[in-house]
SEDREN-870810 format. One record per residue: residue number from 0; x, y, z of N, C-alpha, C in turn. Coordinates in pm, 1 decimal. Layout:
 pos      n.X      n.Y      n.Z     ca.X     ca.Y     ca.Z      c.X      c.Y      c.Z
 NUM        X        Y        Z        X        Y        Z        X        Y        Z
...
# end
This chain:
 pos      n.X      n.Y      n.Z     ca.X     ca.Y     ca.Z      c.X      c.Y      c.Z
   0   8619.9 -11440.7  10830.3   8603.7 -11448.3  10718.6   8601.8 -11304.7  10618.7
   1   8704.5 -11280.5  10510.0   8710.8 -11146.4  10458.1   8577.3 -11138.3  10354.7
   2   8520.8 -10988.2  10356.2   8434.5 -10954.3  10286.7   8448.9 -10867.9  10155.3
   3   8375.7 -10891.6  10071.1   8405.6 -10787.4   9939.0   8241.2 -10765.1   9930.3
   4   8248.7 -10622.5   9891.2   8086.6 -10575.8   9810.2   8114.2 -10518.0   9688.2
   5   8041.2 -10581.8   9608.6   8022.9 -10519.2   9439.2   7894.3 -10447.0   9462.3
   6   7920.4 -10301.1   9415.0   7758.5 -10241.8   9426.5   7777.7 -10202.5   9248.8
   7   7653.1 -10224.6   9211.5   7596.6 -10161.7   9069.7   7474.7 -10225.0   9046.0
   8   7444.7 -10239.7   8904.9   7311.7 -10259.9   8865.3   7316.9 -10415.8   8757.3
   9   7228.5 -10478.0   8806.6   7195.2 -10614.2   8721.4   7090.8 -10584.8   8607.9
  10   7083.9 -10623.8   8481.6   6975.4 -10592.1   8405.7   6943.7 -10740.0   8368.2
  11   6805.8 -10723.6   8303.2   6765.1 -10844.8   8233.0   6818.8 -10806.7   8065.0
  12   6856.5 -10900.1   7995.1   6903.2 -10900.7   7870.7   6798.8 -10993.4   7786.7
  13   6706.2 -10926.0   7699.9   6626.0 -11017.0   7616.5   6678.0 -11032.6   7455.0
  14   6686.7 -11150.4   7453.1   6754.3 -11186.1   7318.1   6649.0 -11253.4   7213.0
  15   6617.6 -11217.9   7071.4   6544.8 -11285.1   6983.5   6634.8 -11400.9   6935.5
  16   6586.6 -11541.5   6922.2   6639.1 -11644.4   6847.5   6557.0 -11683.8   6769.5
  17   6527.7 -11639.8   6633.2   6413.4 -11686.0   6552.1   6292.0 -11647.7   6619.3
  18   6202.6 -11710.8   6625.8   6088.5 -11681.8   6695.5   6068.9 -11675.1   6855.4
  19   6184.9 -11715.6   6922.4   6170.3 -11754.4   7033.4   6274.3 -11640.7   7120.1
  20   6226.2 -11626.5   7238.2   6289.2 -11498.3   7324.9   6352.0 -11571.6   7439.3
  21   6463.8 -11517.2   7454.2   6545.5 -11571.6   7562.1   6583.4 -11467.4   7641.3
  22   6564.5 -11490.1   7807.9   6563.1 -11382.4   7901.7   6693.2 -11441.0   7995.2
  23   6773.3 -11345.5   7996.7   6907.3 -11378.5   8095.7   6933.0 -11287.0   8176.5
  24   7024.3 -11262.1   8258.3   7074.4 -11174.4   8357.1   7214.6 -11130.9   8309.4
  25   7252.5 -10967.2   8294.9   7366.6 -10948.8   8284.7   7400.9 -10803.6   8368.6
  26   7516.7 -10785.0   8317.1   7589.9 -10655.5   8414.4   7727.0 -10679.5   8458.8
  27   7795.0 -10565.7   8435.5   7950.8 -10558.3   8455.2   7984.3 -10580.4   8567.9
  28   7913.1 -10522.7   8675.6   7946.6 -10537.8   8830.5   7927.2 -10667.7   8866.6
  29   7817.0 -10732.7   8840.0   7750.5 -10845.8   8844.5   7830.9 -10985.3   8816.9
  30   7902.4 -10955.5   8692.5   7974.4 -11054.4   8637.8   8105.8 -11071.4   8723.5
  31   8167.2 -10920.7   8743.4   8252.7 -10933.9   8824.3   8252.3 -11004.1   8969.4
  32   8149.8 -10968.7   9043.5   8123.1 -11022.4   9196.8   8124.6 -11190.5   9161.6
  33   8055.3 -11243.3   9042.2   8063.5 -11380.9   9008.7   8166.1 -11453.9   9007.7
  34   8235.0 -11411.3   8917.1   8388.1 -11448.9   8879.0   8484.3 -11436.6   9002.5
  35   8485.5 -11345.0   9087.1   8546.3 -11307.9   9210.9   8518.8 -11438.2   9279.1
  36   8388.4 -11421.9   9315.8   8349.7 -11551.4   9420.2   8392.4 -11699.2   9363.5
  37   8413.6 -11722.1   9244.6   8445.3 -11844.9   9152.1   8577.1 -11853.8   9196.7
  38   8661.9 -11745.5   9177.0   8823.1 -11773.7   9188.4   8857.1 -11735.3   9338.4
  39   8745.1 -11693.3   9426.8   8834.5 -11711.7   9575.6   8722.8 -11758.3   9645.5
  40   8677.6 -11876.1   9660.6   8528.0 -11904.1   9713.9   8540.6 -11904.4   9885.2
  41   8678.4 -11867.7   9929.9   8683.9 -11834.3  10082.5   8633.3 -11703.5  10117.2
  42   8611.0 -11607.6   9992.1   8585.4 -11469.6  10030.4   8409.3 -11478.2  10030.2
  43   8371.7 -11400.0  10097.5   8230.0 -11366.6  10119.0   8209.7 -11237.0  10025.3
  44   8130.2 -11273.2   9908.9   8110.5 -11165.0   9827.3   7968.5 -11122.3   9839.8
  45   7930.5 -10998.3   9836.7   7788.3 -10971.8   9873.3   7759.3 -10876.8   9728.9
  46   7667.8 -10861.7   9700.4   7606.9 -10765.0   9573.0   7522.3 -10675.9   9611.8
  47   7551.7 -10547.0   9622.5   7473.0 -10436.5   9637.4   7379.8 -10381.1   9542.3
  48   7249.5 -10363.0   9534.6   7189.0 -10327.8   9444.7   7050.4 -10291.5   9493.4
  49   6957.2 -10212.4   9405.2   6827.6 -10193.7   9437.8   6722.8 -10282.9   9332.8
  50   6624.4 -10324.0   9375.4   6570.5 -10408.8   9264.4   6424.6 -10334.4   9298.7
  51   6304.6 -10387.5   9220.1   6183.8 -10372.4   9226.9   6080.9 -10513.1   9253.7
  52   5959.0 -10496.9   9278.5   5889.1 -10613.4   9323.9   5813.6 -10705.4   9186.9
  53   5887.4 -10681.4   9111.2   5817.6 -10733.8   8972.3   5890.5 -10891.3   8924.0
  54   5850.8 -10961.5   8828.3   5881.6 -11074.9   8804.3   6020.6 -11086.2   8756.3
  55   6081.4 -10973.8   8666.6   6233.8 -10947.0   8629.6   6315.0 -10901.5   8715.7
  56   6284.5 -10854.7   8818.1   6386.7 -10840.5   8950.5   6367.9 -10954.0   8994.6
  57   6261.1 -11064.6   9046.4   6259.5 -11173.6   9119.4   6367.4 -11285.1   9027.5
  58   6344.8 -11253.2   8890.6   6471.9 -11323.9   8824.0   6612.0 -11288.8   8862.4
  59   6615.1 -11164.4   8858.9   6762.0 -11129.2   8903.3   6789.5 -11152.4   9015.5
  60   6709.7 -11149.6   9123.3   6751.8 -11197.6   9280.3   6776.8 -11339.7   9284.0
  61   6715.5 -11406.6   9224.8   6698.9 -11569.0   9236.0   6839.6 -11597.5   9154.3
  62   6875.6 -11530.9   9040.8   7036.0 -11555.0   8936.1   7154.0 -11523.4   9057.4
  63   7129.7 -11389.2   9141.8   7231.5 -11340.7   9224.5   7247.8 -11452.8   9352.0
  64   7145.5 -11529.6   9384.8   7161.0 -11601.0   9480.7   7211.4 -11734.3   9466.3
  65   7172.9 -11794.6   9305.6   7204.4 -11920.7   9292.8   7362.7 -11926.8   9233.6
  66   7416.8 -11785.5   9233.4   7582.8 -11789.2   9187.9   7642.0 -11750.2   9339.7
  67   7576.7 -11782.0   9449.6   7653.3 -11785.8   9576.4   7675.8 -11651.5   9621.5
  68   7622.0 -11548.5   9568.1   7639.9 -11413.2   9631.1   7538.2 -11401.6   9758.3
  69   7595.6 -11290.0   9855.7   7502.5 -11249.1   9951.7   7417.7 -11162.7   9881.0
  70   7322.5 -11166.9   9942.8   7191.3 -11091.3   9899.9   7120.2 -10998.2  10003.8
  71   7174.7 -11031.1  10111.6   7094.0 -10928.8  10223.0   7109.6 -10798.6  10221.3
  72   7211.8 -10721.0  10140.6   7222.5 -10597.3  10095.9   7125.2 -10525.6   9998.7
  73   7056.9 -10629.0   9934.7   6956.4 -10591.0   9823.2   6836.9 -10523.7   9859.8
  74   6815.3 -10400.2   9854.7   6704.0 -10327.7   9863.0   6594.5 -10330.7   9770.9
  75   6486.6 -10361.4   9838.3   6366.1 -10384.1   9713.7   6291.2 -10251.4   9712.7
  76   6260.1 -10197.0   9619.4   6158.5 -10048.1   9604.1   6054.9 -10057.5   9536.2
  77   5940.4 -10062.2   9578.2   5808.4 -10073.5   9563.1   5758.7  -9966.7   9424.3
# end
């Protein structure tokens, strides 16, 4: 199986909608990795980044996993 690695940073995006706050995950390299995986499902796409050990970083990690990207190269920084 061919593999591709996308290196970059993902970020939390906070949006105010009236009185409500919406939390989502964003990032150019992350979007590229997700769309690459969607258009070439036989390709293994890993995402390489560093994350903390906080709830926002956990949300980013889960988002990356849920989109079928490899997470074994994500480093956690305390």
